[in-house]
C-alpha positions, 0 to 999 in steps of 0.5 A, spaced: 687 701 490 687 708 492 682 713 489 684 719 485 678 724 484 680 727 476 676 731 470 679 734 464 674 739 465 678 742 470 683 744 465 677 749 462 678 754 468 682 758 464 687 763 468 690 766 462 697 765 459 702 767 464 698 766 471 701 760 475 695 757 477 694 754 470 692 747 467 698 745 466 699 744 473 695 738 473 696 735 467 703 734 470 701 731 475 697 726 472 702 725 467 707 723 473 702 718 476 700 715 470 708 713 469 709 711 477 711 704 478 705 703 482 700 707 477 696 700 476 694 701 484 690 707 483 683 708 481 681 714 477 674 717 477 670 722 475 667 727 479 660 726 481 657 731 475 653 737 479 646 734 475 647 728 480 649 731 486 646 737 490 653 741 490 650 748 491 647 748 498 654 746 501 657 751 498 652 756 501 653 753 508 660 757 507 659 762 503 655 768 502 650 769 497 652 775 494 659 771 493 657 766 489 652 770 485 658 774 483 662 768 481 656 766 477 655 773 474 662 774 472 662 767 469 656 768 465 658 775 462 664 772 459 669 773 464 673 778 469 676 778 475 675 777 483 681 781 484 688 782 480 690 775 482 684 771 482 681 771 474 674 768 472 673 765 465 666 763 462 666 756 465 670 758 472 663 757 475 661 750 473 668 748 474 669 751 481 663 747 483 666 741 480 672 742 484 668 741 490 664 735 488 671 733 487 673 734 494 666 731 497 667 725 493 674 724 496 671 725 503 665 720 501 671 715 498 675 716 505 669 714 509 667 708 506 674 705 506 677 708 511 683 709 506 686 715 503 683 719 497 686 724 493 682 730 490 686 732 484 682 739 483 682 746 480 681 751 482 684 752 490 680 754 495 684 755 501 683 763 501 676 763 499 673 767 505 666 767 507 664 773 502 669 773 498 675 770 493 682 772 493 689 768 491 687 764 485 681 761 490 674 762 488 670 758 493 673 754 500 673 748 498 677 744 504 672 747 508 666 745 505 668 738 505 669 739 512 662 741 513 659 736 508 664 730 513 661 733 519 653 732 516 655 723 514 653 718 519 659 717 525 662 723 524 663 728 529 669 731 529 674 733 522 681 736 522 684 741 516 691 739 516 694 745 511 701 745 509 700 749 503 706 755 503 700 760 504 696 761 510 689 759 508 686 764 511 679 762 508 679 756 511 681 758 517 676 765 518 670 759 516 671 753 520 674 758 527 667 758 530 665 751 530 668 747 536 667 740 532 672 743 526 680 744 527 685 748 523 692 747 523 697 750 518 704 750 517 705 756 513 711 761 511 711 767 515 711 773 513 708 772 506 702 772 503 696 774 505 699 776 512 695 772 516 696 766 520 700 768 526 702 763 532 698 767 537 691 766 532 688 761 536 681 762 536 676 763 541 675 755 541 682 753 541 681 749 535 686 753 531 693 752 531 699 756 526 705 754 525 709 760 522 715 757 518 720 762 516 723 763 509 729 758 508 727 753 511 728 745 510 725 739 512 728 738 519 724 745 521 717 741 519 719 735 522 720 739 529 713 742 527 710 736 526 712 733 531 712 737 537 706 741 535 701 739 529 701 732 531 700 733 538 694 738 536 691 733 532 691 728 536 688 731 542 682 734 538 681 726 536 678 727 529 674 722 525 677 724 519 683 729 516 682 733 510 689 735 507 689 742 504 695 739 500 699 745 497 706 744 494 709 751 494 713 749 499 719 746 494 725 750 494 724 751 486 717 754 486 716 761 484 712 764 489 715 762 496 722 762 499 721 755 503 726 750 501 723 743 502 724 737 497 718 733 494 720 727 498 719 731 504 711 731 503 712 723 503 714 724 510 708 729 512 704 724 509 706 718 513 706 723 520 698 723 518 697 716 517 700 714 523 694 718 526 689 716 522 688 712 514 681 716 514 685 722 510 682 726 504 688 730 500 686 736 496 690 740 491 691 747 493 697 750 491 704 748 487 707 752 481 714 749 479 710 743 475 716 738 476 717 739 484 709 739 484 708 733 480 713 729 483 711 732 490 704 729 489 707 722 487 711 722 494 705 724 498 700 718 494 706 713 494 707 714 502 699 712 502 700 706 498 707 704 502 704 704 509 697 700 506 702 694 504 705 695 511 699 695 515 696 688 511 
């Protein structure tokens, strides 16, 4: 069984009628997973409720108090925005904390079982920096999950692999100075947010940015995985890999220019499974509902098929 951490409450983060990061992203994924031939091998679970888990202290580890307070204040005042791309609705603060809880549950399940887990949550997080949210993101879910994982028994190193088509500037900036964390990103460059050049390696050498040109297809990514990403992760020897699983590198996605197909993400997943089965996938971007949902299906199908092969 593969754990899926999800709640309908994630739909209550209201971004407005025309915003690409909309609740329908999650409903499309859920419907596609429920229709899969192997749906009976998915173990759906609600995120740990906020009253049962102290989520805020983990958020405070990676974000400035002023940023957390601002998100809470805007929500309590009836909504607003952090920037033109990043709306906050009355329930967004609480839902963002619940999304963090889902990612932490994913860490717990992966460490307990030694097998993958997937947090289907929103809002996404990899653009959220220490002192500001941006790019649809309120709190840095992947970075928070990585810090949480380091606090668990027998976890000494955690790597984050980010295949969202946009560079995770927030994740990178938060983890760069921690020698027990590594960050690897494959992303279209140049594109939003303008960071993620190949020469951004960090003072500790724990960063690997792999810029991908617009129009690139699977062979470019395979070369990047085989020649750069997998060697980098292998040399780091992580006890857990957190995957910032964005699916906006699909050719039909409206917010980027890379030309992948949904099944390609199943190939990426198999690369990671050869390193470790201790994987946490957390949803980031992906804005074409069909390719988004089918990409998640491909990711999870690879996890399930590789498990059958191992058994």
